[in-house]
N, C-alpha and C positions, 0 to 999 in steps of 0.2 A: 186312440183321442182326437187326431186330426182328420177323419173319414169320417160321412154322413151316409147311409146311403138312400138312396128315397125310390120309395114303389110307385110305377104311374101309372094309372091302371083311371080306374072311375070313377077312385076318392080324390086322387091331384094330378091332375094335368103337365104338358108340357110348358105354361105358358107361368106353371106353380112352383113346377120345379125348379124353371131359369128363373125364379126371382127369390125362393131359396138359394139357389147357389150363388148366389152371388149377394146376399147377402154373408152366406156361411166365408167364402172368399175373401172376402174383406179383412176378417177376422183369424183368415188363415185356415182352413177348415176346405178340405175335397168334400165335394157334394159330386155320387155316383148317382148314375135316375139309372133305376132297373125296372125293367117292364110287368106290370102282372100279368099272368097266366089267365088264361077266364077261369073264370067260378071265384076267384079270389081277389077280393078287394084291398087287402092293407098286407102288405110287406113281416109283417108280425102270422099275415094265413101260408106262409111257406117255412123262415126261418126265424128260431129264437137262437140267442146269443145270451148262452146258459153258463160261462167262464171264459175268462181274459182270451183265449184258447178257443175254445169250445162252443158248438153251433147244434143243433134239433133242427134238422133239416125235413120238409115235407116232399122225397126224393121226387113223388111221380111229378111232382105239379115241380119244382125247382129248373130252372132255365139255366145252360152250361156257362153262360155269361156270369150270372153267379155265382155258382160252384167257383167261378176262374176271380172271380171280385176278392171273396172270402178266402180261395188258398192264399190267391197274391200278397193278404194280409195275415198266413201266419193261420187263419184257421181252420183245424182241424171238423 
């Protein structure tokens, strides 16, 4: 509830992420940047949260960084 993933790529650049991070930090929410792989425009193109601790992933596209973030937050 206090963490937001932000996909960085063609749709959201670093400047937009930094603005979002600043606004969310003021609300007590952590914002984590996730670089989008080639051919993916949106974070939902690689991961869908389907339950409180369960995700569906496009394994061939998801980065080890994103996997680590999800595991640290208790997702399987």
